[in-house]
C-alpha positions as CSV (number, residue, x, y, z in Angstrom):
1,M,99.4,106.6,153.0
2,S,98.2,104.5,150.6
3,S,95.8,106.0,147.9
4,L,91.9,105.3,148.0
5,N,89.3,106.0,145.2
6,Y,86.0,106.7,146.1
7,T,82.6,106.9,145.2
8,L,80.2,109.6,146.4
9,M,76.3,109.2,146.6
10,V,75.0,113.2,147.3
11,M,71.4,112.2,148.4
12,G,70.8,115.8,149.9
13,P,69.3,118.8,147.7
14,A,71.5,121.6,146.9
15,Y,69.2,123.6,149.0
16,G,67.6,122.4,152.5
17,T,69.7,120.7,153.5
18,Q,73.2,120.6,154.8
19,A,74.1,117.1,153.0
20,A,75.0,118.0,149.2
21,Y,77.0,121.4,150.7
22,C,78.7,118.5,153.2
23,A,79.2,116.4,149.9
24,Y,81.1,118.8,148.2
25,Q,83.2,120.2,150.7
26,F,84.3,116.7,151.8
27,A,85.1,116.4,147.6
28,Q,87.3,119.4,148.0
29,V,89.3,118.1,150.9
30,L,89.9,114.8,148.9
31,L,90.9,116.8,145.7
32,T,93.6,118.7,147.8
33,D,95.0,115.4,149.5
34,T,97.1,114.3,146.2
35,N,96.4,110.5,147.6
36,H,93.3,110.3,146.9
37,T,90.8,110.0,143.7
38,I,87.1,110.7,143.0
39,N,85.9,108.2,140.9
40,N,82.1,109.2,140.7
41,I,80.0,111.5,142.2
42,F,76.9,110.4,141.8
43,F,73.0,112.5,142.7
44,Y,70.3,110.2,143.9
45,A,66.8,110.7,145.2
46,D,66.5,114.4,146.0
47,G,70.1,114.7,145.4
48,V,69.4,115.3,141.3
49,Y,68.0,118.6,142.1
50,N,72.0,119.7,142.6
51,G,72.0,118.7,138.7
52,N,68.6,121.4,138.0
53,S,70.4,124.3,135.6
54,Y,66.9,126.5,136.8
55,T,68.2,126.9,140.4
56,D,68.9,130.4,141.2
57,P,70.1,130.8,144.3
58,A,69.7,134.3,145.9
59,N,72.8,137.0,145.7
60,D,74.2,136.7,149.0
61,E,74.1,132.6,148.8
62,F,76.7,130.2,148.1
63,D,75.4,128.8,144.3
64,L,76.3,125.1,144.8
65,V,75.1,124.2,141.8
66,S,78.0,126.7,140.0
67,A,80.2,125.1,142.5
68,W,79.7,121.8,141.4
69,Q,79.7,122.3,137.8
70,Q,83.4,124.2,138.6
71,L,84.9,121.6,140.5
72,A,84.3,118.7,137.9
73,Q,85.7,121.4,135.6
74,Q,88.6,121.6,137.8
75,H,89.0,118.4,138.5
76,S,87.9,116.4,135.0
77,L,85.3,114.9,137.5
78,K,81.8,112.3,136.7
79,L,78.9,113.9,138.0
80,T,75.8,111.5,137.2
81,V,72.5,111.8,137.9
82,C,70.3,108.9,138.6
83,V,67.7,109.5,135.5
84,A,64.7,107.4,136.7
85,A,65.1,109.7,140.4
86,A,65.8,112.7,138.0
87,Q,62.5,112.5,135.4
88,R,60.4,112.1,138.7
89,R,61.2,115.5,139.7
90,G,61.3,117.7,136.9
91,V,65.1,117.2,136.4
92,L,65.4,116.3,132.3
93,Q,67.9,116.5,129.8
94,S,66.9,120.4,128.5
95,N,67.6,121.5,131.9
96,L,70.3,119.6,133.8
97,A,72.7,121.4,134.2
98,A,76.5,121.3,132.7
99,H,79.2,118.3,133.3
100,F,76.3,116.6,134.9
101,Q,75.2,113.5,133.2
102,L,71.6,111.8,133.0
103,T,72.5,107.7,133.7
104,G,70.9,104.8,135.2
105,L,71.3,102.9,138.3
106,G,74.4,100.7,136.7
107,E,76.5,103.3,136.6
108,L,76.5,103.4,140.3
109,G,77.2,99.8,140.2
110,E,80.1,99.7,138.7
111,S,81.3,102.4,140.3
112,I,80.9,101.0,143.4
113,T,82.8,97.8,142.5
114,T,85.9,100.1,141.3
115,S,86.0,102.0,144.3
116,D,88.0,101.5,147.9
117,R,85.3,103.6,149.6
118,V,81.7,104.8,149.0
119,I,80.1,107.3,151.0
120,Q,76.7,109.0,151.2
121,F,75.4,112.4,151.7
């Protein structure tokens, strides 16, 4: 099997839908297969809430924001957040979680052009 390079686009919030959690699980599976790499994980629309450091889930809930951070640290992943969508939703540099970076749609466009597959969640 040939190696494929992916861009993941996450549009679902950390909580309230399964989209972001499914994206996280998909990323984990891709990273366990040495034939695949992740070029970028781009958070757009309500997906920007995944980068909000003020998110505080209950003790018995999965902490998706921390999980994204750990995944990025372990695998040197780019977690990019659309700055315009983030500002509209109150996710600013001051409350952006570690390992996430604010960027523009140009970053997404560049990532798409250099990836073999783009998957939207």
